C-alpha positions in Angstrom: 0.0 0.0 0.0 1.8 3.1 -1.2 1.7 6.1 1.0 -0.1 8.3 -1.4 -2.8 5.7 -2.3 -4.7 5.5 1.0 -7.5 8.0 1.2 -9.8 7.4 4.3 -10.7 11.0 4.0 -13.2 13.3 5.7 -16.6 12.1 6.5 -15.7 9.5 9.2 -17.0 10.0 12.7 -17.0 7.9 15.9 -19.8 7.7 18.5 -17.4 9.1 21.0 -16.6 12.7 20.1 -13.2 12.4 21.9 -12.3 9.4 19.8 -9.0 10.0 18.0 -9.6 8.4 14.6 -6.5 6.7 13.2 -4.9 8.3 10.1 -4.7 6.4 6.9 -1.0 5.9 7.5 -1.7 4.5 11.0 -4.0 1.9 9.5 -1.3 0.8 7.0 1.4 0.7 9.7 -0.7 -1.2 12.2 -2.4 -3.8 10.0 -0.9 -4.1 6.6 2.9 -3.5 6.9 4.4 -6.9 6.9 7.9 -7.9 5.8 8.1 -8.9 2.1 11.4 -10.8 1.9 11.3 -11.4 -1.8 10.6 -7.8 -2.9 13.2 -5.2 -3.3 10.8 -2.6 -2.0 7.2 -3.3 -0.7 4.8 -1.2 1.4 5.7 2.4 2.1 6.6 3.9 -1.2 4.9 4.8 -4.5 5.3 1.3 -6.0 6.6 -2.1 -5.1 9.8 -3.3 -6.7 10.7 -6.9 -7.3 12.6 -9.1 -9.8 11.7 -12.3 -11.6 14.1 -14.8 -13.2 14.5 -14.7 -17.0 13.2 -18.2 -17.4 9.9 -17.6 -15.5 6.6 -16.2 -16.7 4.6 -13.9 -14.4 0.9 -14.8 -13.9 -1.3 -11.9 -12.8 -4.9 -12.0 -11.7 -7.4 -9.5 -10.2 -10.7 -10.0 -8.5 -13.1 -7.8 -6.6 -15.4 -9.0 -3.7 -18.3 -6.6 -3.0 -20.6 -6.7 0.0 -24.1 -7.9 -0.9 -22.9 -9.5 -4.1 -20.1 -11.8 -3.0 -20.6 -12.0 0.7 -23.1 -11.0 3.4 -22.4 -7.8 5.3 -22.2 -9.8 8.6 -19.6 -12.3 7.3 -17.0 -12.7 10.1 -14.1 -10.4 9.1 -11.4 -13.0 9.7 -13.2 -15.4 7.3 -13.6 -12.6 4.8 -9.9 -11.7 5.0 -9.0 -15.3 4.2 -11.5 -15.6 1.4 -10.5 -12.3 -0.2 -7.1 -13.7 -0.9 -8.1 -17.4 -1.4 -10.5 -16.8 -4.3 -7.7 -15.0 -6.2 -5.2 -17.7 -5.3 -7.5 -20.2 -7.0 -7.0 -18.3 -10.3 -3.2 -18.8 -10.0 -3.7 -22.4 -9.1 -5.7 -22.9 -12.3 -2.6 -21.7 -14.3 -0.2 -23.9 -12.4 1.5 -20.8 -11.0 3.3 -20.4 -7.7 1.9 -17.4 -5.7 4.4 -14.6 -4.9 3.0 -11.1 -4.4 -0.3 -9.4 -3.7 -1.8 -5.9 -3.7 -5.0 -5.1 -1.8 -7.5 -2.3 -2.5 -9.8 -2.0 0.5 -12.9 0.1 0.5 -14.5 0.8 3.9 -17.7 2.5 4.8 -16.2 3.6 8.1 -13.2 2.9 10.3 -13.8 0.0 12.7 -10.4 -1.0 13.9 -11.6 -4.3 15.5 -13.1 -5.3 12.1 -10.0 -4.2 10.2 -7.7 -6.1 12.6 -9.7 -9.3 12.2 -9.9 -8.9 8.4 -6.1 -8.3 8.3 -5.5 -11.4 10.5 -7.5 -13.6 8.1 -5.8 -12.1 5.0 -2.3 -12.7 6.4 -3.2 -16.2 7.7 -4.1 -17.1 4.1 -1.0 -15.3 2.8 1.2 -17.2 5.2 -0.3 -20.5 4.3 0.4 -20.1 0.6 3.6 -18.1 0.7 2.2 -14.7 -0.5 3.5 -11.3 0.4 1.5 -8.1 0.4 3.5 -5.5 -1.4 1.1 -2.6 -2.0 -2.5 -1.4 -2.5 -5.0 1.3 -1.7 -7.6 2.1 0.9 -10.5 4.4 0.5 -14.0 5.2 1.8 -17.2 3.8 0.2 -19.4 0.7 0.2 -17.5 -2.3 1.6 -15.4 -4.0 -1.1 -12.0 -5.4 -1.6 -9.9 -5.9 -4.8 -6.8 -8.1 -4.8 -4.3 -8.4 -7.6 -2.0 -11.4 -7.4 1.3 -12.0 -9.1 2.5 -15.6 -9.5 5.4 -17.3 -11.3 5.4 -20.3 -13.5 8.3 -21.9 -15.4 8.5 -20.7 -19.0 6.1 -22.6 -21.2 4.5 -24.6 -18.4 1.4 -22.5 -17.6 -1.8 -24.6 -17.9 -4.4 -22.7 -19.9 -8.0 -23.3 -20.7 -7.1 -23.8 -24.4 -4.9 -26.9 -24.3 -7.5 -29.7 -24.2 -7.5 -32.6 -26.7 -10.2 -34.9 -27.9 -10.4 -38.0 -25.7 -8.8 -36.3 -22.7 -10.3 -37.3 -19.4 -12.1 -34.6 -17.4 -11.3 -34.4 -13.7 -12.4 -32.2 -10.8 -10.6 -31.8 -7.5 -12.1 -31.9 -4.0 -15.7 -31.5 -3.1 -17.5 -29.1 -5.5 -21.0 -28.1 -4.4 -20.4 -27.9 -0.6 -20.1 -24.1 -0.7 -23.4 -23.8 -2.5 -25.1 -25.8 0.2 -23.5 -23.6 2.8 -24.9 -20.5 1.1 -28.4 -22.2 0.9 -28.2 -22.9 4.6 -27.4 -19.3 5.5 -30.3 -18.2 3.2 -32.6 -20.7 5.1 -33.3 -22.4 1.8 -32.2 -25.8 3.1 -31.7 -27.3 6.5 -28.5 -29.3 6.8 -28.0 -32.0 9.4 -24.3 -31.2 9.3 -23.6 -27.7 8.1 -20.0 -27.4 9.3 -18.2 -28.7 6.2 -20.5 -26.7 3.9 -20.0 -23.4 5.8 -16.2 -24.0 6.0 -16.2 -24.5 2.2 -18.1 -21.2 1.8 -16.2 -19.0 4.2 -12.7 -20.5 4.1 -12.1 -22.1 0.7 -8.8 -23.8 0.2 -7.3 -22.8 -3.1 -5.6 -25.8 -4.8 -2.2 -24.2 -5.2 -0.2 -27.3 -4.6 -2.4 -29.3 -7.0 -2.0 -26.7 -9.7 1.8 -26.7 -9.4 1.8 -30.6 -9.4 -0.4 -30.7 -12.5 2.2 -29.0 -14.7 3.2 -31.3 -17.5 0.2 -33.6 -16.7 -3.0 -31.5 -17.3 -3.6 -30.3 -20.8 -6.3 -27.6 -19.9 -7.5 -26.3 -16.6 -9.9 -23.8 -15.0 -10.9 -23.1 -11.4 -14.6 -23.8 -10.6 -15.9 -20.5 -9.3 -19.2 -20.0 -11.2 -20.5 -23.6 -11.2 -19.0 -26.7 -12.6 -21.3 -26.9 -15.6 -20.7 -23.3 -16.6 -17.0 -23.5 -16.1 -16.9 -26.7 -18.1 -18.6 -24.8 -20.9 -15.8 -22.1 -20.7 -13.2 -24.9 -20.9 -14.9 -26.4 -23.9 -15.1 -23.0 -25.6 -11.4 -22.2 -25.2 -10.3 -25.7 -26.2 -12.8 -25.7 -29.1 -14.1 -29.1 -28.0 -17.2 -30.7 -26.6 -17.7 -32.8 -23.5 -19.4 -36.0 -22.3 -20.2 -35.7 -18.7 -20.8 -38.9 -16.6 -23.5 -37.9 -14.2 -23.0 -41.1 -12.3 -19.4 -40.2 -11.5 -20.0 -36.9 -9.9 -18.7 -36.7 -6.3 -22.1 -36.3 -4.6 -21.4 -38.4 -1.4 -20.0 -35.5 0.7 -23.0 -33.3 -0.3 -25.5 -36.0 0.5 -23.8 -36.5 3.8 -24.9 -33.0 4.9 -28.6 -34.2 4.7 -29.7 -33.2 1.2 -31.2 -35.5 -1.4 -29.4 -36.5 -4.6 -31.3 -34.1 -6.8 -30.3 -31.0 -4.7 -26.8 -32.3 -4.3 -26.5 -32.6 -8.1 -27.9 -29.1 -8.6 -25.4 -27.6 -6.1 -22.5 -29.4 -7.7 -23.3 -28.4 -11.2 -24.6 -24.9 -10.8 -23.7 -23.7 -7.3 -20.3 -22.0 -7.7 -18.0 -20.6 -5.1 -16.1 -23.9 -5.0 -12.5 -22.9 -6.0 -11.8 -26.4 -7.0 -9.8 -27.3 -10.2 -11.5 -28.7 -13.3 -8.9 -30.1 -15.7 -8.3 -32.4 -18.6 -5.5 -35.0 -18.9 -4.8 -37.9 -21.3 -6.2 -41.3 -20.2 -2.7 -42.7 -19.8 -2.2 -40.3 -16.9 -4.8 -42.0 -14.7 -2.3 -43.9 -12.6 -0.1 -40.8 -12.2 -3.1 -38.8 -11.1 -4.2 -41.4 -8.6 -0.8 -41.4 -7.0 -0.8 -37.6 -7.0 -4.2 -37.4 -5.3 -2.8 -39.7 -2.5 0.3 -37.6 -2.1 -1.8 -34.4 -1.9 -4.5 -36.0 0.2 -7.0 -34.5 -2.2 -9.5 -36.5 -4.2 -9.4 -36.2 -8.0 -12.7 -37.5 -9.6 -12.9 -38.4 -13.3 -16.2 -37.1 -14.4 -16.2 -37.4 -18.2 -14.1 -36.7 -21.3 -13.5 -34.1 -24.0 -15.1 -34.9 -27.4 -14.5 -33.5 -30.9 -17.9 -31.8 -31.4 -17.1 -28.3 -30.3 -19.6 -26.6 -27.9 -21.7 -29.7 -27.3 -22.0 -31.0 -23.8 -23.8 -34.3 -23.4 -24.9 -36.1 -20.3 -24.1 -39.8 -19.9 -27.0 -40.5 -17.6 -29.2 -42.8 -19.5 -29.8 -41.4 -23.0 -27.4 -38.7 -24.1 -29.4 -35.6 -23.7 -27.9 -32.1 -24.5 -27.7 -29.8 -21.5 -30.2 -27.0 -21.6 -28.6 -23.6 -22.1 -29.5 -22.7 -18.5 -27.6 -25.7 -17.2 -24.3 -24.6 -18.8 -24.5 -20.9 -18.1 -22.2 -19.9 -15.3 -22.8 -17.0 -12.9 -22.9 -13.7 -14.7 -23.0 -10.4 -12.6 -25.0 -8.6 -15.4 -27.3 -11.4 -16.6 -31.0 -10.6 -16.6 -33.1 -12.8 -14.4 -35.5 -15.3 -16.0 
C-alpha cells in the first residue's frame, strides 16, 4: 500500500466525540505493513519493486469482492480476509502458478479497527499458508469491497491454460464441489442441513488448490478453477479448447454433499450450478490416470474423473441414461450482469 494511495478522507465519525480516529498511515502501519522478503521494495513507497528470473513467466490476476454481491455484510471479518485472498489464489492455481505477491485495495464505509484487525489477520493467515507477500495497494471510503491483484510465477512454457484440451482427454475435478453452495443455501434458510460445518467452511474458508495446480504442470492439458458452477466453467473450458464434453453424471462426487442431509437431486444441482467452490477442473490424457491417482494420494486431495472431451465443439452431453444435451441454463455460469428469468 503506497503512502499516497490510501484515502480514508473526511466524513468518518466515531460515536465518542473524543475518539482519535487513526490516520490512513496509522492503518497501514498497524495492520498491513508486513515484511516482504522477496521484494526489493514493498509497502511504504509509491510502488513495489521486485525481480523475476528470465526463465519464469509472471501470472497476474485481479478479482473484486463486494458486500451484498459476493458475501453477506455480517460475514466474520477473519473469514472474509481469508476468502478475499483465497479466491484470487484459485486463479493462480488454475494456471499452475506459484503465488508470490499481492496488492490489496480495501474500500471501507467507516473505520472499525476491530473489524480491520480481524480482516487483516484472516488475510495474512491465508497469505502465510500459501507463501504470499502483500507489497502494496490502496484504501478508500465507500461501500464495503476489496480488490486483490496477485502475481505468481510459472516456469516458462509450463502454464496450464483453458485452451490446451485434446479430444479424448479425461475430465477431472478436485475436491468437493457443491459444498459451498449448500453452505450458502443454509445461510439463506433455503435448506436445513444435518451437518452444516463442512458446507460453511467451504463457503467461508475455501482452500485454493495451489499445490495441486503446481503438481499438474506437465500432466494437465487444460484447466480452469470452478468459481461459477461446474457446468458453466466446463462450458468455458470447452469453448477455449474448441471441444465438446461428455459428462458422466453417475461419476459426480455427490457423497460429501448428500452426507450433509440433502437429497441426490439437490446435491447434483449444487455441484453443477452452485459455484464458489474454487476447485480445479482439468483435462488429462487417459494414460495419466495412474499418475493422477498417485498424486491425489500424495496431496491427500481427491481427483474425480467425471467425463471426457469430445471432438464436437460446444456440445456438452450427459451420460446419464440417454445422451441428452444440457439445456442452455444448465451450462450458463454465474454472470453479474445477466438478466433474471
